[in-house]
C-alpha positions as CSV (number, residue, x, y, z in Angstrom):
1,X,86.7,80.6,76.9
2,X,89.6,78.1,77.1
3,X,93.2,79.0,76.3
4,X,93.0,76.8,73.2
5,X,89.9,78.6,71.9
6,X,91.5,82.0,72.6
7,X,94.7,81.1,70.7
8,X,92.7,79.6,67.8
9,X,90.6,82.8,67.5
10,X,93.7,85.0,67.5
11,X,95.5,82.7,65.0
12,X,92.6,82.7,62.5
13,X,92.1,86.5,62.9
14,X,95.8,87.1,62.3
15,X,96.0,84.8,59.3
16,X,93.0,86.5,57.8
17,X,94.3,90.0,58.5
18,X,97.6,89.2,56.8
19,X,96.0,88.3,53.5
20,X,93.4,91.1,53.3
21,X,95.3,93.2,50.8
22,X,95.7,90.2,48.5
23,X,92.0,89.2,48.9
24,X,90.8,92.8,48.3
25,X,92.9,92.9,45.1
26,X,91.2,89.7,43.9
27,X,87.8,91.0,44.8
28,X,88.5,94.3,42.8
29,X,89.7,92.3,39.8
30,X,86.6,90.2,39.8
31,X,84.4,93.3,40.4
32,X,85.9,95.0,37.3
33,X,85.2,91.9,35.2
34,X,81.7,90.7,36.1
35,X,80.3,87.7,34.4
36,X,76.7,86.5,34.2
37,X,75.0,83.2,34.8
38,X,77.1,80.2,33.7
39,X,79.5,82.5,31.8
40,X,81.9,82.8,34.8
41,X,84.9,81.5,32.9
42,X,87.4,84.2,33.8
43,X,86.3,84.2,37.5
44,X,86.6,80.5,37.7
45,X,90.1,80.7,36.2
46,X,91.1,83.2,38.9
47,X,89.7,80.8,41.5
48,X,91.5,77.8,40.0
49,X,94.9,79.7,39.9
50,X,94.6,80.8,43.5
51,X,93.7,77.3,44.7
52,X,96.6,75.9,42.8
53,X,98.9,78.5,44.4
54,X,97.8,77.2,47.8
55,X,98.9,73.7,46.8
56,X,95.4,72.4,46.5
57,X,93.9,70.3,43.6
58,X,90.7,71.9,42.4
59,X,88.2,70.4,40.0
60,X,87.0,72.8,37.3
61,X,84.0,72.6,35.0
62,X,81.8,71.3,37.8
63,X,78.2,72.1,36.8
64,X,79.6,73.7,33.6
65,X,81.7,76.5,35.1
66,X,81.9,75.7,38.8
67,X,85.0,75.0,40.8
68,X,85.3,72.5,43.6
69,X,88.1,71.5,46.0
70,X,88.3,69.2,49.0
71,X,90.6,70.0,51.9
72,X,91.0,66.8,53.9
73,X,92.2,66.6,57.4
74,X,94.6,64.0,58.9
75,X,91.8,62.0,60.5
76,X,88.5,60.8,59.1
77,X,85.3,62.5,59.8
78,X,82.3,64.3,58.3
79,X,82.3,66.5,55.2
80,X,81.3,70.1,55.5
81,X,80.5,72.0,52.4
82,X,81.2,75.8,52.1
83,X,79.9,77.7,49.1
84,X,80.6,81.0,47.4
85,X,78.6,82.2,44.4
86,X,80.6,83.9,41.5
87,X,78.1,85.5,39.1
88,X,77.1,89.1,38.6
89,X,73.9,90.9,37.6
90,X,72.7,92.5,34.4
91,X,72.9,96.0,35.9
92,X,74.9,99.0,34.5
93,X,77.3,100.1,37.3
94,X,77.0,103.7,38.6
95,X,79.5,103.7,41.5
96,X,82.3,105.6,39.8
97,X,84.8,103.5,41.6
98,X,88.3,103.1,40.1
99,X,87.6,99.4,39.8
100,X,84.1,99.7,38.3
101,X,82.9,97.2,35.8
102,X,84.6,97.6,32.5
103,X,81.6,95.9,30.8
104,X,78.4,97.9,30.2
105,X,75.3,96.3,31.6
106,X,77.1,94.0,34.0
107,X,77.9,94.6,37.7
108,X,78.6,92.7,40.9
109,X,75.6,94.5,42.6
110,X,75.0,91.5,45.0
111,X,78.5,91.2,46.4
112,X,79.3,87.8,44.9
113,X,82.8,89.2,44.3
114,X,83.1,89.6,48.1
115,X,81.9,86.0,48.6
116,X,84.4,84.6,46.2
117,X,87.4,86.5,47.7
118,X,86.2,85.4,51.2
119,X,86.1,81.7,50.4
120,X,89.6,81.9,48.8
121,X,90.8,83.3,52.2
122,X,89.1,80.4,53.9
123,X,90.9,78.0,51.6
124,X,94.3,79.6,52.5
125,X,93.6,79.2,56.2
126,X,92.3,75.7,56.0
127,X,95.1,74.5,53.8
128,X,97.6,75.6,56.5
129,X,95.5,74.2,59.4
130,X,94.3,70.9,57.8
131,X,96.1,68.9,60.5
132,X,93.4,70.2,62.9
133,X,90.6,68.7,60.8
134,X,88.8,65.4,61.4
135,X,87.1,65.1,58.1
136,X,86.9,67.1,54.9
137,X,85.9,70.7,54.0
138,X,84.5,70.9,50.5
139,X,84.8,74.4,49.0
140,X,82.6,75.1,46.0
141,X,82.6,78.2,43.8
142,X,79.2,78.3,42.1
143,X,78.0,80.0,38.9
144,X,74.5,81.1,38.1
145,X,73.0,81.9,41.4
146,X,71.1,84.9,40.0
147,X,69.5,83.1,37.0
148,X,66.4,81.0,36.6
149,X,68.7,78.1,35.5
150,X,70.3,77.2,38.8
151,X,74.0,76.8,39.2
152,X,73.5,75.0,42.5
153,X,71.3,72.5,40.7
154,X,74.0,72.0,38.0
155,X,76.7,71.5,40.5
156,X,74.6,69.1,42.6
157,X,74.0,67.1,39.4
158,X,77.7,67.0,38.8
159,X,78.4,65.5,42.3
160,X,79.1,68.6,44.4
161,X,76.7,67.5,47.2
162,X,77.8,63.8,47.1
163,X,78.8,62.6,50.6
164,X,78.4,65.9,52.4
165,X,77.0,66.1,55.9
166,X,76.5,69.8,56.4
167,X,76.2,72.8,54.0
168,X,77.0,76.4,54.9
169,X,77.1,79.6,52.8
170,X,77.4,83.3,53.6
171,X,75.9,86.5,52.2
172,X,77.0,90.0,52.6
173,X,74.3,92.2,54.2
174,X,74.6,96.0,53.8
175,X,71.9,96.6,56.4
176,X,74.5,95.5,59.0
177,X,77.7,97.4,59.8
178,X,80.8,96.0,58.3
179,X,82.1,93.0,60.2
180,X,78.9,92.3,62.1
181,X,77.8,88.6,62.0
182,X,74.1,87.6,61.9
183,X,72.5,84.1,62.2
184,X,68.9,83.4,61.4
185,X,66.5,80.8,62.8
186,X,64.0,79.2,60.5
187,X,63.8,80.4,56.9
188,X,66.7,82.6,55.8
189,X,65.2,83.2,52.3
190,X,61.9,82.4,50.7
191,X,60.9,80.0,47.9
192,X,60.4,81.6,44.5
193,X,57.8,80.3,42.1
194,X,56.5,81.9,38.9
195,X,53.2,81.7,37.1
196,X,52.0,82.5,33.6
197,X,48.2,82.7,33.2
198,X,46.4,83.0,29.9
199,X,42.7,83.9,30.3
200,X,40.8,82.8,27.2
201,X,37.6,84.7,26.3
202,X,35.8,85.5,23.1
203,X,36.4,88.7,21.2
204,X,33.7,91.1,20.1
205,X,33.1,94.8,19.5
206,X,33.1,97.0,22.6
207,X,29.6,98.1,21.8
208,X,28.3,94.5,21.9
209,X,29.9,93.0,25.0
210,X,27.0,90.5,25.3
211,X,28.2,88.7,22.2
212,X,31.6,87.9,23.6
213,X,33.4,86.9,26.8
214,X,35.7,89.5,28.4
215,X,39.0,88.0,29.6
216,X,40.1,91.4,31.1
217,X,37.1,91.5,33.4
218,X,38.2,88.0,34.6
219,X,41.8,89.2,35.0
220,X,40.7,92.1,37.2
221,X,38.7,89.7,39.4
222,X,41.5,87.3,39.5
223,X,44.1,89.9,40.6
224,X,42.0,91.0,43.6
225,X,41.0,87.5,44.6
226,X,44.5,86.1,44.5
227,X,45.6,88.6,47.1
228,X,43.1,87.2,49.6
229,X,45.2,84.0,49.8
230,X,47.8,86.0,51.8
231,X,45.4,88.3,53.6
232,X,42.8,85.8,54.6
233,X,44.1,82.2,54.4
234,X,47.7,82.3,55.8
235,X,48.8,82.7,59.3
236,X,50.4,86.2,59.4
237,X,53.4,84.7,61.3
238,X,54.0,82.3,58.4
239,X,53.1,84.5,55.5
240,X,53.9,84.7,51.8
241,X,54.1,87.3,49.0
242,X,52.1,87.1,45.8
243,X,53.0,89.7,43.1
244,X,51.5,90.4,39.7
245,X,54.3,91.8,37.7
246,X,52.8,91.9,34.2
247,X,49.4,92.1,32.6
248,X,48.7,92.3,28.8
249,X,45.4,92.1,27.1
250,X,43.8,93.6,24.0
251,X,45.1,95.7,21.1
252,X,42.9,98.8,21.0
253,X,40.1,100.9,22.5
254,X,37.0,99.3,21.1
255,X,37.6,95.6,21.0
256,X,37.1,93.1,23.7
257,X,40.1,90.8,23.3
258,X,40.3,87.1,22.9
259,X,42.8,86.6,25.7
260,X,44.7,88.3,28.6
261,X,48.1,87.4,29.9
262,X,49.0,87.6,33.6
263,X,52.5,86.9,35.0
264,X,53.8,87.0,38.5
265,X,55.6,85.3,41.4
266,X,54.8,83.7,44.7
267,X,57.3,83.6,47.6
268,X,56.9,81.7,50.9
269,X,59.0,81.2,54.0
270,X,58.0,77.6,54.7
271,X,57.3,74.4,52.7
272,X,53.8,74.4,54.2
273,X,53.0,78.0,53.2
274,X,54.4,77.3,49.7
275,X,52.2,74.3,49.2
276,X,49.1,76.2,50.5
277,X,49.8,79.1,48.1
278,X,50.0,76.9,45.1
279,X,46.8,74.9,46.0
280,X,44.8,78.1,46.7
281,X,46.1,79.8,43.6
282,X,44.9,76.9,41.4
283,X,41.6,76.8,43.2
284,X,40.9,80.5,42.7
285,X,41.9,80.3,39.0
286,X,39.4,77.5,38.5
287,X,36.7,79.4,40.3
288,X,37.1,82.6,38.4
289,X,37.2,80.7,35.1
290,X,33.9,79.0,36.0
291,X,32.1,82.0,37.4
292,X,33.0,84.3,34.4
293,X,32.7,81.8,31.7
294,X,36.3,81.9,30.6
295,X,39.1,79.3,30.3
296,X,42.3,79.9,32.2
297,X,45.4,78.2,31.1
298,X,47.8,77.9,34.1
299,X,51.5,77.5,33.8
300,X,52.9,77.3,37.4
301,X,56.7,76.9,37.6
302,X,58.2,75.9,40.9
303,X,61.6,77.6,41.4
304,X,63.9,77.2,44.4
305,X,62.5,76.2,47.8
306,X,62.9,78.3,50.9
307,X,66.4,78.1,52.5
308,X,65.6,76.6,55.9
309,X,68.3,77.0,58.5
310,X,68.8,73.9,60.6
311,X,68.1,74.7,64.3
312,X,70.6,72.3,65.7
313,X,73.3,73.7,63.4
314,X,72.4,77.3,64.5
315,X,72.7,76.2,68.1
316,X,76.2,74.9,67.4
317,X,77.3,78.0,65.5
318,X,76.3,80.6,68.1
319,X,79.1,79.8,70.5
320,X,81.6,79.1,67.7
321,X,81.1,82.6,66.3
322,X,80.8,84.2,69.7
323,X,84.2,82.8,70.6
324,X,85.8,83.9,67.3
325,X,84.6,87.5,67.5
326,X,84.6,87.9,71.3
327,X,81.0,89.0,71.5
328,X,77.6,87.3,71.5
329,X,76.3,86.2,68.2
330,X,72.6,85.4,68.6
331,X,70.3,84.0,65.9
332,X,67.2,86.0,65.0
333,X,64.3,85.5,62.6
334,X,64.7,86.9,59.0
335,X,62.3,89.2,57.3
336,X,63.7,88.6,53.8
337,X,61.6,87.2,51.0
338,X,64.5,87.1,48.6
339,X,65.4,83.7,47.1
340,X,68.6,81.7,47.1
341,X,69.4,78.5,45.2
342,X,71.7,77.3,48.1
343,X,68.3,76.0,49.4
344,X,68.8,73.1,47.0
345,X,71.8,72.0,49.2
346,X,69.9,72.6,52.5
347,X,67.0,70.4,51.2
348,X,69.5,67.5,51.2
349,X,71.5,68.0,54.4
350,X,71.4,70.3,57.5
351,X,72.7,73.7,56.5
352,X,72.4,77.4,57.0
353,X,73.2,80.8,55.5
354,X,75.3,83.3,57.6
355,X,75.0,87.0,57.0
356,X,78.2,89.2,57.1
357,X,77.7,93.0,57.6
358,X,78.9,95.0,54.6
359,X,77.4,98.4,55.3
360,X,79.9,101.2,54.8
361,X,79.9,104.2,57.2
362,X,77.7,107.1,56.0
363,X,76.0,105.0,53.2
364,X,72.6,103.4,53.0
365,X,73.3,100.6,50.5
366,X,71.0,97.9,49.3
367,X,71.7,94.8,47.2
368,X,70.9,94.7,43.5
369,X,71.5,98.5,43.2
370,X,73.7,100.1,40.6
371,X,75.5,102.2,43.2
372,X,76.1,99.3,45.7
373,X,79.4,99.8,47.4
374,X,80.0,97.1,50.1
375,X,82.6,97.7,52.8
376,X,85.5,95.4,52.0
377,X,86.1,94.8,55.7
378,X,83.4,92.2,55.4
379,X,85.9,89.9,53.7
380,X,88.0,89.7,56.9
381,X,84.9,88.9,59.0
382,X,83.6,86.3,56.5
383,X,87.0,84.6,56.2
384,X,87.3,84.3,60.0
385,X,83.7,83.1,60.4
386,X,83.8,80.3,57.8
387,X,87.3,79.1,58.7
388,X,86.5,78.9,62.4
389,X,83.2,77.1,61.7
390,X,84.9,74.5,59.6
391,X,87.7,73.9,62.2
392,X,85.3,73.6,65.1
393,X,82.7,71.4,63.4
394,X,85.5,69.0,62.3
395,X,87.6,69.1,65.5
């Protein structure tokens, strides 16, 4: 490692360390006042006030309640986008922490409060070191990552992705010890599509089944056949998950119903597997309808695509992060089938998601849990990682 890189790593680490008490206080304030979906008005105001304090000029109301700010270097160059999500989850907090949510039924159980505080730390470092940048860093604070109506889509429609060359986000990961950094090759998260099926039959008395058409029999056949797409049609190394989450049919014991509702999701780790799942899903629905003399009404709703990490970008980030943290950071495949609307940015430009360890000693935490207590040291690690990446990519 060159002397310049050693000095840069030390400088970024020291700057991040000096502001940790301030960033943790911001995080705890946001944690105590969680907001859902696009209703991140208070959180966005905190972000705006902090960016203004740093001498920056944020735009508010981007994609309804998003915040965006550009930090431009002294020389022209590319534009790197860094994103933090701001919204919480409709979960009632059970942590008992002194800064627990004051609002029943709302909680930062996915660590977006950590992400927001981290990106504010990055803003402070880059605002001071902008003379080292050749190009622009665009910081966006996004609402509605956890909702079907995507905040990323809203911010993109409002211009947040215009002119960007690279897009990077981070996510806390309690399966890793606090401060650990993880990169992923290939898909970081899966696509998330939903379906609603209504199987139409013909009602009759349970004692006279020959006089009707039973949609529940068709539903039972459909549930088992749909699972064969994953088990028998996909390469196990490029698999998918199909889940039936809801079935409702009939009203009482002795009537064959007119219809049966089936709802579920399909998740895939590549565009190819996603397309195959949808095609096979529709084919099996048509086949069951024909074979069991029913009519199946299919409402298939495509959600966010898989978040595909760019291999060339990952190759560039491995040495950058290894230099910053003084130890090897090597990309590995991901086993996650969670979904992430940052994929709408990485569909447009090369990008990736970085994972920051947030596991606290002696705990076995998981995201979207009412007792989730991430280690706040992850803020220090995330701040260093994103600030160093931005400087090195634009130097």
